[in-house]
Backbone bond lengths (Angstrom), bond angles and torsions (degrees), N, CA, C in turn:
res aa  C-N    CA-C-N  psi(-1)  N-CA   C-N-CA  omega(-1)  CA-C   N-CA-C  phi
1 M - - - 1.451 - - 1.522 109.17 -
2 H 1.306 114.28 147.83 1.453 120.51 178.20 1.526 109.51 -89.13
3 D 1.319 115.38 163.95 1.461 120.53 -179.21 1.522 112.14 -58.50
4 A 1.319 117.75 -40.19 1.466 121.35 -178.92 1.530 110.77 -63.90
5 E 1.319 117.06 -37.98 1.460 120.33 178.40 1.521 110.87 -67.40
6 L 1.317 116.82 -40.43 1.461 120.09 178.27 1.526 111.68 -65.00
7 I 1.319 116.50 -39.26 1.465 120.42 177.54 1.522 109.77 -64.17
8 G 1.319 116.74 -42.64 1.469 120.98 178.21 1.511 112.24 -62.02
9 L 1.328 116.78 -42.23 1.470 120.13 178.12 1.529 111.65 -67.07
10 G 1.324 116.43 -37.80 1.462 120.06 177.28 1.520 111.59 -65.29
11 L 1.322 115.77 -40.58 1.464 120.71 177.44 1.520 110.68 -62.96
12 L 1.308 116.86 -45.90 1.460 121.26 178.21 1.525 111.37 -62.98
13 A 1.319 116.03 -40.74 1.465 120.29 -179.66 1.528 111.83 -64.55
14 S 1.328 118.09 -26.73 1.460 119.68 178.03 1.522 111.96 -88.19
15 L 1.316 118.65 -24.50 1.461 121.23 -178.29 1.522 112.81 -78.59
16 V 1.316 117.66 -33.58 1.467 120.29 -178.47 1.527 111.22 -62.29
17 P 1.335 119.78 -51.32 1.470 118.07 177.75 1.529 112.29 -65.85
18 A 1.326 117.72 -33.52 1.465 120.16 177.99 1.528 110.33 -63.90
19 A 1.310 117.60 -40.70 1.469 121.19 177.65 1.524 110.68 -65.59
20 F 1.311 117.77 -39.96 1.461 122.16 179.23 1.525 111.17 -63.85
21 V 1.321 117.27 -45.82 1.471 121.45 179.07 1.522 110.37 -65.85
22 T 1.328 117.30 -40.00 1.467 121.07 177.78 1.524 110.11 -60.35
23 A 1.315 117.75 -40.64 1.465 121.27 177.78 1.530 110.90 -66.42
24 L 1.327 117.37 -42.77 1.462 120.09 178.49 1.519 112.12 -63.19
25 K 1.329 116.01 -28.58 1.457 120.54 179.08 1.524 112.24 -81.86
26 G 1.313 117.13 -3.08 1.455 120.56 177.46 1.510 113.99 73.87
27 R 1.307 118.39 23.01 1.467 122.90 -179.34 1.534 108.24 -94.91
28 W 1.328 115.91 70.15 1.460 122.18 -171.06 1.525 112.89 -67.62
29 T 1.330 117.65 -37.33 1.460 120.17 179.67 1.524 110.61 -65.49
30 I 1.322 116.25 -42.68 1.459 120.23 178.99 1.526 110.39 -66.52
31 L 1.321 116.61 -39.60 1.463 120.21 178.29 1.526 110.37 -61.82
32 L 1.319 116.68 -46.35 1.462 120.04 -179.58 1.522 111.19 -62.84
33 A 1.338 116.86 -44.80 1.469 119.94 178.68 1.525 110.71 -64.20
34 G 1.328 116.84 -38.47 1.463 120.46 179.29 1.519 112.65 -66.33
35 L 1.319 116.09 -34.96 1.459 119.31 178.82 1.523 111.84 -76.80
36 C 1.327 117.17 -16.49 1.471 121.86 177.77 1.522 110.18 -92.79
37 L 1.306 116.62 41.17 1.461 125.16 171.70 1.523 114.99 73.55
38 I 1.310 118.96 11.67 1.464 120.86 171.02 1.532 104.93 -104.78
39 F 1.327 114.94 59.63 1.455 121.46 -168.40 1.527 116.24 -60.28
40 P 1.330 122.19 -26.37 1.474 117.76 176.92 1.531 113.36 -60.85
41 L 1.327 117.10 -21.32 1.461 119.56 176.44 1.527 111.79 -64.02
42 L 1.314 117.45 -26.58 1.468 119.65 177.47 1.522 110.72 -65.46
43 W 1.318 116.86 -38.44 1.460 119.81 177.31 1.520 109.89 -67.81
44 Y 1.348 116.54 -41.74 1.464 120.03 177.42 1.534 109.99 -59.64
45 G 1.317 116.67 -45.77 1.466 120.66 -179.19 1.513 112.65 -62.14
46 A 1.312 117.07 -32.84 1.459 120.36 179.64 1.524 111.73 -71.00
47 F 1.341 117.85 -27.72 1.461 120.70 -177.70 1.520 113.45 -102.38
48 A 1.317 118.54 -14.25 1.470 122.26 -178.26 1.530 110.22 -75.34
49 L 1.318 115.03 163.73 1.457 119.98 175.28 1.526 109.72 -60.89
50 A 1.308 115.61 144.20 1.462 120.79 178.63 1.514 110.17 -78.18
51 A 1.331 115.96 159.24 1.459 120.62 172.16 1.535 107.36 -64.44
52 P 1.331 117.98 139.94 1.467 120.36 -174.12 1.528 114.27 -59.52
53 S 1.311 118.23 -27.03 1.464 120.07 -178.08 1.527 113.15 -95.42
54 S 1.319 118.20 4.72 1.461 121.21 -175.72 1.529 111.86 -78.72
55 W 1.313 114.42 163.10 1.467 120.72 177.29 1.527 109.70 -59.44
56 W 1.320 116.55 -42.55 1.465 121.52 -177.44 1.522 110.87 -58.55
57 A 1.332 116.82 -47.35 1.469 120.79 -178.36 1.533 110.64 -64.83
58 R 1.311 116.93 -42.78 1.478 119.52 179.48 1.521 111.59 -64.75
59 R 1.311 117.19 -33.79 1.465 121.08 -174.97 1.530 112.77 -83.19
60 F 1.331 117.90 -41.19 1.459 120.59 -168.58 1.524 115.68 -112.16
61 Y 1.334 118.90 -13.43 1.454 119.89 -174.45 1.525 111.49 -96.65
62 G 1.330 115.13 135.35 1.455 121.22 170.72 1.524 108.60 -83.31
63 A 1.322 116.29 -174.80 1.463 120.81 -175.85 1.529 112.04 -61.98
64 A 1.327 117.76 -43.37 1.465 120.60 -176.77 1.536 111.24 -66.12
65 K 1.312 117.38 -45.22 1.462 119.94 -177.98 1.529 110.47 -71.31
66 L 1.325 117.27 -33.54 1.458 120.27 176.71 1.528 110.16 -65.55
67 E 1.321 117.64 -37.30 1.463 121.40 176.49 1.535 110.29 -64.97
68 R 1.332 117.62 -42.80 1.471 121.08 176.42 1.521 111.33 -59.79
69 A 1.341 116.15 -42.69 1.465 120.63 179.59 1.528 110.45 -65.14
70 T 1.324 117.94 -38.22 1.458 121.83 179.78 1.529 110.44 -66.51
71 V 1.329 116.95 -45.36 1.464 120.84 178.71 1.526 110.00 -61.73
72 F 1.323 117.33 -45.15 1.464 121.13 179.31 1.526 110.74 -61.56
73 H 1.329 116.35 -45.84 1.463 121.12 -177.74 1.527 110.71 -63.63
74 D 1.330 118.07 -43.25 1.467 121.78 179.35 1.527 111.27 -64.36
75 R 1.333 116.84 -43.66 1.459 120.81 178.54 1.529 110.95 -63.17
76 W 1.316 116.72 -42.05 1.464 121.43 179.92 1.536 110.18 -65.62
77 A 1.323 117.51 -42.03 1.467 121.32 -179.77 1.531 110.65 -65.47
78 R 1.329 117.41 -40.81 1.475 120.37 178.20 1.525 111.11 -63.61
79 R 1.311 116.33 -39.54 1.471 120.62 -176.81 1.522 110.91 -60.40
80 F 1.311 117.54 -39.81 1.456 120.42 -176.33 1.516 113.63 -95.90
81 A 1.342 118.11 -8.34 1.457 120.90 177.81 1.521 110.82 -83.21
82 E 1.332 117.23 -21.14 1.467 120.12 -177.63 1.489 112.41 -83.53
């Protein structure tokens, strides 16, 4: 294999788990944009706060982090609803 092929496989190997975590976090818009060739968004979605109602938030977030996720989600929704 050539170096370019190895880099491509490494990139793909990092995007698949990032897409899976983004989906578990309920960040559907980011997942869709990431799958439409804006792939760095998949990494952002994997590290960003989860949606408050997602499986990820219910499973891994305590009260304080869930409150942060709720505040972030509400602020984000208001920004784009106006």
